[in-house]
C-alpha positions, 0 to 999 in steps of 0.5 A, a space after each residue: 480489478 481482475 485479481 482478488 484479495 486472496 491472490 494478492 495475499 498469496 503474492 505477499 506470502 511469496 514476495 513480501 514475507 516480512 509483511 505476511 509474517 507481520 499479519 499484513 493482508 489485503 482485504 479489498 481492492 477495486 479500481 478506486 480504492 484499496 484496503 489493507 488490514 493488519 492486527 496488532 499482535 505480539 509479532 508486530 508490536 513495539 516495546 510500548 505495546 502498540 503496533 511497530 511503525 514499520 508494520 504500519 508502513 508496510 501495510 500503507 505502502 501495499 495499499 498504494 503500490 497495488 494499484 501500480 502493480 495491477 496496471 503494470 501487469 495489464 500492460 505489455 510494456 515493461 515499467 519500473 516502479 520505486 518508492 522515492 520518498 515517504 512521509 508518515 504522521 502518527 496520531 494515536 497508538 495502533 492497537 487492535 485491527 488497523 485498516 489502511 485505505 488508499 482512495 487514489 486508484 484512478 490517479 495511479 492508473 493515469 500516472 502509468 498511462 502518462 509514463 507509457 505515452 511520454 516514455 519519461 519518468 513520472 512521479 505520483 504521490 499517494 496517501 494511505 490512512 490507517 484507522 482503528 475499529 472505532 474509526 480514529 486515525 492512527 497514522 497517515 502515510 504519503 508515498 511518492 512513487 517514481 514510474 518509468 516505462 522502459 
């Protein structure tokens, strides 16, 4: 991918300030996977002294949506994208540094190509898994995106 994580982090500062303030940062993006990290801090905690679920959701959504954003930017055809549904499963309190990883970059690129060819709305379901520093899964998110070439 052409763009570095630094550029995407600047993008979150400008376009997703709540994610930026909460500490959500893109750490690595390739054509196959995207990693987004967020550290449990005072600003993003819940009353139970773990990371608030919505902060986890922002990080997970970003790890899936960046593939779509990247592919849309590389085309000259206007394409809309929107989260249609999402599902979350929480397995453990999120404390410390949490890394959300989505391994479905190719799936996203194929969905964009299909939408461009057919000019019809496409649905794509993408999963992001959040793990703590010991490798334990703290949460899993599935986002269903709708994509349509205009």
